[in-house]
C-alpha positions as CSV (number, residue, x, y, z in Angstrom):
1,M,37.4,-7.2,0.2
2,T,37.5,-10.9,0.8
3,H,35.0,-12.3,3.4
4,P,36.7,-14.6,6.0
5,Q,34.1,-17.4,5.1
6,R,34.9,-17.3,1.4
7,D,34.8,-21.0,0.8
8,L,31.4,-21.4,2.5
9,I,30.0,-18.5,0.5
10,A,31.3,-20.0,-2.7
11,A,29.5,-23.2,-1.8
12,L,26.3,-21.3,-1.2
13,R,26.6,-19.5,-4.5
14,S,27.0,-22.8,-6.3
15,D,23.9,-24.2,-4.6
16,L,21.7,-21.2,-5.3
17,T,22.8,-21.3,-8.9
18,A,22.1,-25.0,-9.2
19,A,18.7,-24.6,-7.6
20,G,17.8,-21.8,-10.0
21,F,16.9,-19.5,-7.1
22,T,15.9,-16.5,-9.1
23,V,13.2,-13.9,-9.1
24,S,11.5,-15.4,-12.1
25,A,11.7,-18.9,-10.6
26,L,9.9,-17.6,-7.4
27,S,7.2,-15.9,-9.5
28,G,6.8,-19.2,-11.4
29,L,6.4,-21.0,-8.1
30,W,3.5,-19.0,-6.7
31,G,2.4,-16.5,-9.4
32,P,1.9,-12.8,-9.6
33,D,-1.0,-12.6,-7.1
34,A,1.0,-14.3,-4.4
35,D,3.9,-12.0,-5.3
36,A,1.7,-9.0,-4.7
37,A,0.4,-10.5,-1.4
38,L,4.0,-10.9,-0.2
39,H,4.6,-7.2,-0.8
40,R,1.7,-6.6,1.5
41,N,3.3,-8.9,4.1
42,Q,0.9,-11.7,3.5
43,R,2.3,-15.2,2.8
44,V,-0.8,-17.4,2.8
45,P,-1.3,-17.3,-1.0
46,A,2.4,-18.3,-1.6
47,L,2.1,-21.2,0.9
48,R,-1.0,-22.5,-0.8
49,A,0.8,-22.4,-4.2
50,L,3.7,-24.3,-2.7
51,A,1.4,-26.9,-1.3
52,R,-0.3,-27.4,-4.7
53,L,3.1,-27.8,-6.3
54,R,4.2,-30.5,-3.9
55,S,0.8,-32.3,-4.3
56,T,1.2,-32.2,-8.1
57,L,4.9,-33.4,-8.1
58,G,4.6,-35.7,-5.1
59,R,7.8,-34.0,-3.6
60,S,9.4,-30.6,-3.0
61,T,12.0,-28.9,-5.1
62,A,15.2,-27.2,-4.1
63,T,13.7,-23.8,-5.2
64,A,10.5,-24.4,-3.2
65,T,12.5,-25.4,-0.1
66,L,14.8,-22.4,-0.3
67,A,11.8,-20.1,-0.9
68,E,9.8,-21.5,2.1
69,L,12.8,-21.2,4.4
70,F,14.5,-17.9,3.4
71,V,11.7,-15.9,1.7
72,L,8.6,-17.0,3.7
73,G,10.6,-17.4,6.9
74,L,9.2,-20.8,7.8
75,P,10.9,-24.0,9.1
76,V,11.7,-26.9,6.7
77,A,12.8,-30.5,7.2
78,P,16.5,-30.9,7.6
79,A,16.5,-33.6,4.8
80,L,14.9,-31.1,2.4
81,L,17.4,-28.4,3.2
82,A,20.3,-30.8,2.8
83,E,19.0,-31.7,-0.7
84,A,18.6,-28.0,-1.6
85,L,22.1,-27.0,-0.3
86,P,24.3,-30.1,-1.2
87,S,27.6,-28.2,-1.4
88,L,27.1,-25.9,1.6
89,G,25.3,-28.4,3.8
90,I,23.3,-27.7,7.0
91,Q,26.3,-27.1,9.1
92,G,27.7,-24.6,6.6
93,A,24.4,-22.8,6.5
94,A,24.5,-22.5,10.3
95,E,28.1,-21.2,10.2
96,L,27.0,-18.5,7.8
97,R,24.2,-17.6,10.3
98,L,21.5,-18.4,7.7
99,I,19.8,-21.0,10.0
100,S,19.8,-21.8,13.7
101,S,22.1,-24.5,14.9
102,V,20.6,-28.0,14.5
103,D,21.4,-31.5,15.8
104,E,20.3,-34.9,14.7
105,H,17.2,-34.8,16.8
106,D,15.7,-31.7,15.3
107,E,12.6,-32.2,13.1
108,S,12.9,-28.9,11.4
109,V,15.4,-26.2,10.5
110,R,14.5,-22.5,11.2
111,P,15.9,-19.5,9.4
112,V,17.7,-16.7,11.2
113,A,18.2,-14.6,8.1
114,D,16.3,-13.6,5.0
115,L,18.0,-14.6,1.7
116,R,16.3,-13.9,-1.6
117,P,17.0,-13.2,-5.3
118,Y,17.0,-9.7,-6.6
119,S,16.9,-8.6,-10.2
120,F,17.2,-5.2,-11.9
121,I,17.8,-3.3,-15.1
122,D,20.0,-0.3,-15.0
123,Q,22.0,1.8,-17.5
124,L,24.6,-1.0,-17.8
125,G,22.0,-3.7,-18.5
126,V,20.3,-6.6,-16.8
127,G,21.6,-7.9,-13.5
128,S,20.6,-10.4,-10.7
129,W,22.0,-11.0,-7.3
130,W,21.1,-12.7,-4.0
131,I,20.7,-10.4,-1.0
132,M,20.9,-11.5,2.7
133,S,19.3,-9.4,5.4
134,D,17.6,-9.8,8.8
135,L,14.3,-11.6,9.1
136,G,11.4,-9.2,8.8
137,E,8.3,-8.9,11.0
138,L,6.4,-11.5,8.8
139,S,8.9,-14.2,9.7
140,L,9.5,-13.0,13.3
141,G,5.9,-12.6,14.2
142,H,6.6,-9.4,16.0
143,A,8.3,-6.0,15.6
144,V,11.9,-6.1,14.3
145,G,14.8,-5.2,16.6
146,E,16.4,-1.8,16.8
147,D,19.6,-3.3,15.2
148,H,17.6,-4.7,12.3
149,V,19.5,-4.9,9.0
150,L,17.0,-4.2,6.2
151,G,17.0,-5.9,2.8
152,V,16.0,-4.3,-0.5
153,G,13.1,-1.9,0.2
154,G,11.3,0.8,-1.7
155,A,13.8,3.5,-0.7
156,S,16.7,1.2,-1.9
157,L,15.0,0.7,-5.3
158,T,14.4,4.5,-5.6
159,L,18.0,5.4,-4.9
160,S,19.5,2.7,-7.1
161,G,17.3,3.9,-9.9
162,L,18.5,7.5,-9.4
163,M,22.1,6.6,-9.4
164,I,24.2,8.1,-12.3
165,Q,26.3,5.3,-13.7
166,R,29.1,7.1,-15.3
167,P,32.5,5.4,-15.0
168,V,34.4,6.8,-12.0
169,D,37.5,6.0,-10.0
170,S,36.0,6.1,-6.5
171,A,32.6,6.0,-4.9
172,L,31.3,6.2,-1.3
173,D,28.2,4.4,-0.1
174,L,27.3,6.3,3.2
175,G,25.3,4.0,5.5
176,T,25.4,0.9,3.3
177,G,23.1,-1.4,5.3
178,C,22.9,-4.7,3.5
179,G,25.3,-3.3,0.8
180,I,22.8,-3.0,-2.1
181,Q,23.9,0.6,-3.1
182,A,27.6,-0.3,-2.8
183,M,27.1,-3.2,-5.2
184,H,25.2,-1.0,-7.7
185,A,28.0,1.6,-7.5
186,A,30.7,-1.1,-7.9
187,R,29.3,-1.9,-11.4
188,H,30.7,1.4,-12.7
189,A,33.3,2.5,-10.0
190,R,36.8,1.2,-9.9
191,R,36.7,1.1,-6.1
192,V,33.9,1.6,-3.5
193,V,34.1,2.5,0.2
194,A,31.0,1.4,2.1
195,T,30.4,2.7,5.6
196,D,27.9,2.0,8.4
197,I,27.5,2.6,12.1
198,S,26.4,-1.0,12.5
199,A,29.0,-3.8,12.6
200,R,26.3,-6.3,11.9
201,A,25.2,-4.4,8.8
202,L,28.8,-4.4,7.6
203,D,29.1,-8.2,8.2
204,I,26.0,-8.8,6.1
205,A,27.0,-6.4,3.4
206,S,30.4,-8.0,3.2
207,L,28.8,-11.4,2.8
208,N,26.5,-10.1,0.1
209,A,29.4,-8.6,-1.8
210,E,31.4,-11.9,-1.7
211,L,28.3,-13.9,-2.6
212,N,27.8,-11.8,-5.7
213,G,31.4,-11.7,-6.8
214,F,32.4,-8.1,-5.9
215,E,36.0,-7.6,-5.0
216,N,36.2,-3.8,-5.3
217,I,34.3,-2.8,-2.2
218,E,35.9,-1.9,1.1
219,F,33.8,-1.8,4.3
220,R,34.4,0.6,7.2
221,L,32.8,1.0,10.5
222,G,31.7,4.5,11.7
223,S,29.1,7.2,11.7
224,L,28.4,9.3,8.7
225,F,31.6,10.8,7.2
226,E,33.9,9.9,10.2
227,P,35.4,6.8,8.5
228,V,36.4,8.9,5.4
229,A,37.3,12.1,7.3
230,D,40.1,13.2,4.9
231,E,39.0,11.6,1.7
232,T,37.2,12.7,-1.4
233,F,35.2,10.6,-4.0
234,D,34.0,11.0,-7.5
235,Q,30.5,9.8,-6.4
236,I,28.7,9.6,-3.1
237,V,25.4,7.7,-2.8
238,S,23.4,7.4,0.4
239,N,20.1,6.1,1.7
240,P,20.7,7.7,5.1
241,P,18.7,7.0,8.2
242,F,16.5,10.0,7.4
243,V,13.3,9.1,9.3
244,I,12.2,11.8,11.8
245,T,11.7,9.8,15.0
246,P,11.0,11.4,18.4
247,R,14.0,11.2,20.8
248,A,11.8,10.1,23.7
249,E,12.0,7.3,26.2
250,G,10.3,4.1,25.1
251,V,10.3,5.0,21.4
252,P,12.5,2.5,19.5
253,S,15.3,3.9,17.3
254,Y,16.1,1.6,14.4
255,E,19.6,1.8,13.1
256,Y,18.5,1.3,9.5
257,R,16.2,4.4,9.4
258,D,16.7,6.6,12.5
259,G,19.8,8.8,12.6
260,G,19.7,9.6,16.3
261,M,19.3,13.4,15.8
262,V,16.4,15.7,16.5
263,G,14.1,16.2,13.5
264,D,15.7,16.4,10.1
265,A,19.1,17.3,11.5
266,L,20.8,14.2,10.0
267,V,19.7,15.2,6.5
268,Q,20.9,18.7,7.2
269,H,24.3,17.3,8.2
270,V,24.7,15.3,5.0
271,V,23.6,18.3,2.9
272,R,26.1,20.6,4.6
273,H,29.1,18.2,4.6
274,A,28.8,16.0,1.5
275,G,30.5,18.5,-0.7
276,E,33.6,18.4,1.4
277,H,34.0,14.8,0.4
278,L,33.4,15.3,-3.4
279,A,36.4,15.4,-5.7
280,P,36.1,18.1,-8.4
281,G,33.3,17.1,-10.8
282,G,32.0,14.6,-8.2
283,V,28.3,14.0,-7.6
284,A,26.4,13.1,-4.4
285,Q,22.9,11.6,-4.6
286,F,20.8,10.7,-1.5
287,L,17.3,10.6,-0.2
288,G,15.9,12.7,2.6
289,N,13.1,14.1,4.7
290,W,12.6,17.7,5.6
291,E,10.2,19.4,7.9
292,Y,7.5,22.0,7.2
293,T,6.6,24.4,10.0
294,H,4.1,27.2,10.2
295,A,7.0,29.6,9.6
296,E,9.0,27.8,6.9
297,A,8.3,25.6,3.9
298,G,10.3,22.4,3.5
299,L,12.3,23.4,0.4
300,D,13.0,26.8,1.9
301,R,14.5,25.0,4.8
302,V,16.7,22.9,2.4
303,Q,17.7,26.1,0.6
304,G,18.9,27.4,4.0
305,W,21.0,24.3,4.4
306,L,22.5,24.7,1.0
307,D,23.4,28.3,1.8
308,E,25.5,27.0,4.6
309,T,27.6,24.7,2.4
310,T,30.5,27.1,1.9
311,D,33.4,24.7,1.8
312,P,33.2,24.1,-1.1
313,I,30.4,25.8,-2.9
314,V,28.3,23.0,-4.6
315,D,25.7,22.9,-7.3
316,A,22.4,21.4,-6.0
317,W,19.3,20.0,-7.5
318,V,16.6,19.1,-4.9
319,I,13.4,17.4,-6.0
320,E,10.5,17.0,-3.6
321,R,8.4,14.0,-4.5
322,D,5.9,13.9,-1.7
323,V,4.6,15.7,1.4
324,Q,2.8,13.9,4.3
325,H,0.8,15.4,7.1
326,I,2.4,14.6,10.5
327,D,-0.5,12.2,11.4
328,E,0.1,10.1,8.2
329,Y,3.9,10.3,8.6
330,A,3.7,8.9,12.2
331,E,1.4,6.1,11.2
332,T,3.6,5.1,8.3
333,W,6.8,4.8,10.3
334,I,5.3,3.2,13.4
335,R,3.8,0.5,11.1
336,D,7.2,0.2,9.3
337,G,8.8,-1.0,12.6
338,G,6.2,-3.8,12.9
339,T,3.9,-2.1,15.4
340,T,0.3,-2.6,14.1
341,P,-2.7,-0.4,14.8
342,A,-4.1,-3.3,16.8
343,S,-1.1,-3.3,19.1
344,P,-1.4,-1.7,22.6
345,Q,1.9,0.0,21.8
346,F,0.6,1.8,18.7
347,D,-1.4,4.6,20.4
348,R,1.5,5.3,22.9
349,L,4.0,5.6,20.1
350,Y,1.5,7.7,18.0
351,G,1.2,10.1,20.9
352,A,5.0,10.4,21.3
353,W,5.4,11.2,17.6
354,L,2.7,13.9,17.6
355,N,4.0,15.4,20.8
356,D,7.4,15.8,19.3
357,F,6.1,17.3,16.1
358,E,3.8,19.7,17.9
359,H,6.5,20.7,20.4
360,R,8.7,21.8,17.4
361,G,5.9,23.3,15.4
362,V,6.1,20.7,12.6
363,E,3.0,20.4,10.4
364,Q,4.2,18.3,7.4
365,V,7.2,16.3,6.3
366,G,8.6,16.4,2.7
367,F,10.4,13.5,1.0
368,G,12.6,13.7,-2.0
369,Y,15.9,13.4,-3.8
370,V,19.0,15.6,-3.3
371,M,21.8,15.8,-5.8
372,L,25.0,17.8,-5.1
373,R,27.9,18.4,-7.5
374,R,31.3,20.0,-6.8
375,P,32.3,22.0,-9.9
376,D,35.5,21.2,-11.7
377,A,37.8,23.3,-13.9
378,A,35.6,22.6,-16.9
379,S,32.4,24.0,-15.3
380,P,31.2,27.4,-16.5
381,A,32.3,30.3,-14.5
382,T,29.2,31.7,-12.7
383,P,28.9,34.2,-9.8
384,S,26.8,31.6,-7.8
385,P,26.3,27.8,-7.9
386,F,23.6,26.1,-9.9
387,R,20.6,25.7,-7.6
388,R,17.4,24.1,-8.6
389,L,14.7,23.2,-6.0
390,E,11.3,22.0,-7.2
391,Q,8.3,20.1,-6.3
392,L,7.4,17.2,-8.6
393,H,4.7,15.3,-6.8
394,G,3.1,13.6,-9.9
395,P,3.8,10.2,-11.4
396,L,7.1,9.5,-13.0
397,G,7.6,8.9,-16.7
398,G,8.2,5.4,-17.9
399,S,11.8,4.3,-17.7
400,G,13.0,0.7,-17.5
401,S,16.4,1.5,-16.2
402,G,15.5,4.3,-13.7
403,L,16.1,8.0,-13.6
404,G,19.9,8.0,-13.5
405,A,20.3,8.4,-17.3
406,H,17.7,11.2,-17.4
407,L,19.4,13.1,-14.5
408,S,22.7,12.8,-16.3
409,D,21.2,14.1,-19.6
410,C,19.7,17.1,-17.7
411,L,23.0,18.0,-16.1
412,A,24.7,17.7,-19.4
413,G,22.1,19.9,-21.1
414,H,22.4,22.5,-18.3
415,D,26.2,22.6,-18.6
416,W,26.1,22.8,-22.4
417,Q,23.7,25.7,-22.5
418,T,25.3,27.7,-19.6
419,R,28.7,27.6,-21.5
420,R,27.1,29.3,-24.5
421,S,26.2,32.9,-24.9
422,D,22.8,33.8,-26.5
423,A,24.7,34.3,-29.8
424,E,26.4,30.9,-29.6
425,L,23.1,29.2,-28.6
426,A,21.4,30.8,-31.6
427,A,24.1,29.5,-33.9
428,S,23.6,25.9,-32.5
429,T,21.5,23.0,-33.7
430,L,19.3,20.9,-31.4
431,V,17.2,17.8,-31.5
432,V,14.0,16.8,-29.7
433,A,14.5,13.9,-27.2
434,S,13.0,10.7,-28.4
435,D,10.5,10.4,-25.6
436,V,8.9,13.8,-26.2
437,T,5.5,14.3,-27.8
438,V,3.3,17.3,-28.5
439,E,-0.3,17.2,-27.2
440,R,-2.8,19.7,-28.7
441,H,-6.3,20.5,-27.4
442,Y,-9.0,22.0,-29.5
443,W,-12.5,23.3,-28.9
444,P,-14.9,21.4,-31.2
445,G,-14.9,23.0,-34.6
446,D,-11.9,25.2,-34.1
447,D,-8.9,24.9,-36.4
448,D,-6.4,26.3,-33.9
449,P,-5.5,24.6,-30.7
450,T,-6.6,26.2,-27.4
451,A,-3.6,24.6,-25.5
452,M,-0.4,22.8,-26.4
453,I,1.7,20.7,-24.1
454,L,5.1,19.1,-24.5
455,R,4.8,15.7,-22.8
456,Q,7.9,13.8,-21.6
457,G,7.4,10.1,-21.7
458,G,10.4,9.3,-19.5
459,G,12.2,11.1,-16.7
460,F,9.8,12.9,-14.5
461,G,7.0,12.8,-17.0
462,R,7.0,16.6,-17.3
463,Q,4.2,18.4,-19.0
464,T,5.3,21.8,-20.3
465,P,2.8,24.3,-21.7
466,I,4.0,25.9,-24.9
467,D,2.7,28.6,-27.3
468,T,2.7,28.7,-31.1
469,G,6.2,30.1,-31.4
470,L,7.9,27.6,-29.1
471,A,5.9,24.7,-30.6
472,A,7.0,25.7,-34.1
473,L,10.6,26.0,-32.9
474,V,10.6,22.7,-31.1
475,G,9.0,21.0,-34.1
476,A,11.8,22.3,-36.4
477,C,14.7,21.1,-34.1
478,D,15.9,18.2,-36.3
479,G,19.6,18.9,-36.0
480,E,19.8,20.6,-39.3
481,L,18.7,24.2,-38.9
482,T,20.2,26.5,-36.2
483,I,18.0,28.1,-33.6
484,G,18.7,31.4,-35.2
485,A,17.6,30.2,-38.6
486,I,14.4,28.7,-37.2
487,C,13.6,31.9,-35.4
488,G,14.3,34.0,-38.6
489,A,11.8,31.8,-40.5
490,L,9.2,32.0,-37.8
491,A,9.5,35.8,-37.5
492,Q,8.7,36.1,-41.2
493,L,5.8,33.6,-40.9
494,L,4.3,35.3,-37.8
495,S,5.1,38.9,-39.0
496,V,7.0,39.7,-35.8
497,D,10.4,41.2,-35.1
498,E,13.1,38.5,-35.4
499,T,15.3,39.9,-32.6
500,A,12.4,40.2,-30.2
501,L,11.3,36.6,-31.0
502,L,14.8,35.3,-30.4
503,D,15.0,37.1,-27.1
504,E,11.7,35.6,-26.0
505,L,12.5,32.0,-27.1
506,L,16.1,31.6,-26.1
507,P,15.5,31.5,-22.3
508,R,12.8,28.9,-22.9
509,V,15.1,26.9,-25.0
510,R,17.6,26.9,-22.2
511,A,14.9,25.6,-19.8
512,L,14.0,22.8,-22.2
513,L,17.7,21.8,-22.4
514,D,17.8,21.8,-18.6
515,D,14.9,19.3,-18.6
516,A,16.4,17.1,-21.4
517,I,13.4,17.8,-23.6
518,L,15.7,19.4,-26.2
519,L,19.2,17.9,-26.6
520,P,22.4,19.2,-28.3
521,T,22.9,17.7,-31.7
522,P,25.2,14.7,-31.2
523,E,28.7,15.3,-32.6
524,V,29.5,13.0,-35.5
């Protein structure tokens, strides 16, 4: 989709490139400590570093000027901005709504948008873009507006890391915001449809797509699935407005995070209807909150939503990553909107949130990842869909390119093992994933371990307790011997019945395939 201000955006791209306006350049300007302070919404260390740089050089640089204006949100001299944006110029920057309108008498230029570099590593390699969004509370000096268009936040990074990046024909980004997920999807999808209820968000997302050279994204205005009512996609991604905000007078409702429904009803709606917009074999991935009440646990609640998705029946994997008490949850999201505990509004909003939770019997709120998949003709015939709901509240494993590849490996392992009978699985060869190690614990002086754990270095960092038989089987999975042959040798070594040992170990092997701890031997 071509942005109507294409020539101006091309000029901006040229200037940003020439200035070397990159993540590494900003880190070089003010260092890691100031970087960390900015993540805490403190800009003084960065400003002091820029002052030292100017004192040393006797002048500013294009990168420093752009950083002070668009990242720190502070005014700069018109002459400095003209030097930093020679192709776009001050008037062009005003036309793109990056700065306020200026005239010849103005002593400074003020930003009206946030524009900063963004870099990442995904399954397709290293990438870097520039992302425009609305000014945050640090630059504004007060709470953001209800129509605020958010830039790249923690939830955005989480979802982009989860994204499975297999080549697909079509993808949908539901609630695109500044367009970050749509651009990530456009790296592996032939075409992307990005929707949002906010016309301003779509304008900004369209500019970001044009600025970063994407021509395969179409933007549509509308709520949830309304803009794609009769369409299906090979992939759906969404960072929906899942925050549970009281629907009460005087409580701000931010478009980027609040879905306008009571409680967790918006996430319920997405869970219930996403499958209707998946093509056969298609996968949906999104983030969400769900409520815990005295009568119902959060994942039980999500299970109920899944049971309602009858058109079509979908596979589902739900991973709860965290649970917050309602007090902590309310504090987190009141602060997120820019209302600080020192503000006279904080206590009033706090009371409104707790009143809403208590009225509906909510005690805690869960956060996690939801993945849905519509089976295709190649999927194994089962009497019921694949359903996996689990709590994984611990730290993640180390993965430079995110969880997407691991999730894909887990799905592939699950499909591979469910298509095979016990006899076929026993006749197969497997290998241990490269990030898996065995941890053994001994009492001092003992020759035999008291506990053994399979530890996954990547993915979710799973720690799976194992016994002697499973440890020996996993250790022998080198792609050469079949599972049946390994169990036969183990049965002789342990003096146990071979059939009984095989019956005991095969279900556990299937579980290790589901977790991508064991992998099918690659076909040559």
